[in-house]
N, CA, C and O atoms as a GROMACS GRO file, in nm:
protein
  156
    1UNK      N    1  -0.050  -1.633   3.134
    1UNK     CA    2  -0.144  -1.725   3.069
    1UNK      C    3  -0.246  -1.646   2.985
    1UNK      O    4  -0.274  -1.680   2.870
    2UNK      N    5  -0.301  -1.541   3.047
    2UNK     CA    6  -0.399  -1.460   2.976
    2UNK      C    7  -0.336  -1.395   2.853
    2UNK      O    8  -0.398  -1.388   2.746
    3UNK      N    9  -0.212  -1.348   2.871
    3UNK     CA   10  -0.141  -1.284   2.760
    3UNK      C   11  -0.124  -1.380   2.643
    3UNK      O   12  -0.147  -1.345   2.528
    4UNK      N   13  -0.083  -1.503   2.675
    4UNK     CA   14  -0.064  -1.603   2.570
    4UNK      C   15  -0.194  -1.628   2.496
    4UNK      O   16  -0.197  -1.640   2.374
    5UNK      N   17  -0.303  -1.636   2.573
    5UNK     CA   18  -0.432  -1.665   2.512
    5UNK      C   19  -0.472  -1.554   2.414
    5UNK      O   20  -0.521  -1.582   2.305
    6UNK      N   21  -0.451  -1.429   2.454
    6UNK     CA   22  -0.491  -1.318   2.366
    6UNK      C   23  -0.405  -1.312   2.241
    6UNK      O   24  -0.457  -1.286   2.132
    7UNK      N   25  -0.275  -1.335   2.254
    7UNK     CA   26  -0.189  -1.332   2.136
    7UNK      C   27  -0.225  -1.446   2.042
    7UNK      O   28  -0.223  -1.430   1.920
    8UNK      N   29  -0.258  -1.562   2.098
    8UNK     CA   30  -0.295  -1.678   2.018
    8UNK      C   31  -0.423  -1.650   1.940
    8UNK      O   32  -0.431  -1.675   1.820
    9UNK      N   33  -0.524  -1.596   2.010
    9UNK     CA   34  -0.652  -1.570   1.943
    9UNK      C   35  -0.638  -1.458   1.840
    9UNK      O   36  -0.701  -1.462   1.734
   10UNK      N   37  -0.554  -1.358   1.870
   10UNK     CA   38  -0.538  -1.248   1.775
   10UNK      C   39  -0.463  -1.295   1.650
   10UNK      O   40  -0.489  -1.247   1.540
   11UNK      N   41  -0.370  -1.389   1.667
   11UNK     CA   42  -0.298  -1.440   1.551
   11UNK      C   43  -0.393  -1.522   1.464
   11UNK      O   44  -0.385  -1.516   1.341
   12UNK      N   45  -0.483  -1.597   1.527
   12UNK     CA   46  -0.583  -1.673   1.452
   12UNK      C   47  -0.674  -1.576   1.378
   12UNK      O   48  -0.710  -1.598   1.263
   13UNK      N   49  -0.710  -1.468   1.446
   13UNK     CA   50  -0.796  -1.366   1.384
   13UNK      C   51  -0.726  -1.305   1.264
   13UNK      O   52  -0.787  -1.284   1.159
   14UNK      N   53  -0.597  -1.276   1.278
   14UNK     CA   54  -0.521  -1.219   1.168
   14UNK      C   55  -0.514  -1.315   1.050
   14UNK      O   56  -0.526  -1.274   0.935
   15UNK      N   57  -0.494  -1.443   1.079
   15UNK     CA   58  -0.488  -1.544   0.974
   15UNK      C   59  -0.620  -1.552   0.900
   15UNK      O   60  -0.622  -1.556   0.777
   16UNK      N   61  -0.731  -1.556   0.974
   16UNK     CA   62  -0.862  -1.568   0.909
   16UNK      C   63  -0.892  -1.443   0.827
   16UNK      O   64  -0.955  -1.451   0.722
   17UNK      N   65  -0.846  -1.327   0.875
   17UNK     CA   66  -0.865  -1.203   0.799
   17UNK      C   67  -0.788  -1.211   0.668
   17UNK      O   68  -0.839  -1.174   0.562
   18UNK      N   69  -0.664  -1.260   0.676
   18UNK     CA   70  -0.580  -1.272   0.557
   18UNK      C   71  -0.644  -1.368   0.457
   18UNK      O   72  -0.650  -1.340   0.337
   19UNK      N   73  -0.693  -1.482   0.508
   19UNK     CA   74  -0.756  -1.582   0.421
   19UNK      C   75  -0.881  -1.524   0.356
   19UNK      O   76  -0.905  -1.545   0.237
   20UNK      N   77  -0.961  -1.451   0.435
   20UNK     CA   78  -1.082  -1.391   0.380
   20UNK      C   79  -1.048  -1.290   0.271
   20UNK      O   80  -1.116  -1.282   0.169
   21UNK      N   81  -0.941  -1.214   0.294
   21UNK     CA   82  -0.898  -1.114   0.196
   21UNK      C   83  -0.854  -1.183   0.067
   21UNK      O   84  -0.886  -1.136  -0.042
   22UNK      N   85  -0.781  -1.293   0.080
   22UNK     CA   86  -0.735  -1.367  -0.038
   22UNK      C   87  -0.855  -1.420  -0.116
   22UNK      O   88  -0.860  -1.409  -0.238
   23UNK      N   89  -0.952  -1.479  -0.044
   23UNK     CA   90  -1.072  -1.531  -0.109
   23UNK      C   91  -1.143  -1.419  -0.184
   23UNK      O   92  -1.189  -1.438  -0.296
   24UNK      N   93  -1.152  -1.302  -0.119
   24UNK     CA   94  -1.221  -1.188  -0.178
   24UNK      C   95  -1.151  -1.144  -0.307
   24UNK      O   96  -1.218  -1.122  -0.408
   25UNK      N   97  -1.020  -1.132  -0.304
   25UNK     CA   98  -0.948  -1.087  -0.423
   25UNK      C   99  -0.959  -1.190  -0.535
   25UNK      O  100  -0.971  -1.153  -0.652
   26UNK      N  101  -0.956  -1.318  -0.501
   26UNK     CA  102  -0.970  -1.423  -0.603
   26UNK      C  103  -1.107  -1.414  -0.667
   26UNK      O  104  -1.120  -1.426  -0.789
   27UNK      N  105  -1.210  -1.392  -0.586
   27UNK     CA  106  -1.345  -1.379  -0.639
   27UNK      C  107  -1.356  -1.257  -0.730
   27UNK      O  108  -1.420  -1.264  -0.835
   28UNK      N  109  -1.293  -1.147  -0.691
   28UNK     CA  110  -1.298  -1.025  -0.772
   28UNK      C  111  -1.228  -1.049  -0.906
   28UNK      O  112  -1.278  -1.007  -1.011
   29UNK      N  113  -1.114  -1.117  -0.904
   29UNK     CA  114  -1.042  -1.147  -1.028
   29UNK      C  115  -1.127  -1.235  -1.117
   29UNK      O  116  -1.130  -1.216  -1.239
   30UNK      N  117  -1.195  -1.332  -1.057
   30UNK     CA  118  -1.280  -1.423  -1.133
   30UNK      C  119  -1.393  -1.346  -1.200
   30UNK      O  120  -1.427  -1.371  -1.316
   31UNK      N  121  -1.452  -1.251  -1.125
   31UNK     CA  122  -1.561  -1.169  -1.182
   31UNK      C  123  -1.509  -1.088  -1.299
   31UNK      O  124  -1.575  -1.079  -1.403
   32UNK      N  125  -1.391  -1.028  -1.283
   32UNK     CA  126  -1.333  -0.947  -1.390
   32UNK      C  127  -1.307  -1.032  -1.513
   32UNK      O  128  -1.332  -0.988  -1.626
   33UNK      N  129  -1.258  -1.153  -1.493
   33UNK     CA  130  -1.229  -1.241  -1.605
   33UNK      C  131  -1.358  -1.277  -1.679
   33UNK      O  132  -1.362  -1.278  -1.802
   34UNK      N  133  -1.463  -1.307  -1.603
   34UNK     CA  134  -1.591  -1.341  -1.666
   34UNK      C  135  -1.644  -1.222  -1.746
   34UNK      O  136  -1.703  -1.238  -1.853
   35UNK      N  137  -1.623  -1.101  -1.691
   35UNK     CA  138  -1.668  -0.980  -1.760
   35UNK      C  139  -1.596  -0.967  -1.894
   35UNK      O  140  -1.657  -0.935  -1.996
   36UNK      N  141  -1.465  -0.993  -1.893
   36UNK     CA  142  -1.386  -0.981  -2.015
   36UNK      C  143  -1.427  -1.087  -2.117
   36UNK      O  144  -1.430  -1.061  -2.237
   37UNK      N  145  -1.459  -1.207  -2.068
   37UNK     CA  146  -1.497  -1.314  -2.160
   37UNK      C  147  -1.633  -1.287  -2.223
   37UNK      O  148  -1.663  -1.337  -2.331
   38UNK      N  149  -1.715  -1.207  -2.155
   38UNK     CA  150  -1.849  -1.179  -2.206
   38UNK      C  151  -1.844  -1.093  -2.332
   38UNK      O  152  -1.932  -1.102  -2.418
   39UNK      N  153  -1.741  -1.011  -2.343
   39UNK     CA  154  -1.732  -0.922  -2.460
   39UNK      C  155  -1.697  -0.999  -2.586
   39UNK      O  156  -1.685  -0.939  -2.693
   0.00000   0.00000   0.00000
């Protein structure tokens, strides 16, 4: 039972990390695009 709980929480943690990383890269791309449009 404990093992299942830890794998479940770690998978959720991995998913949230992945989502956060995706959000971060999208924001970075958006910043770069705005920089290019400024020129």
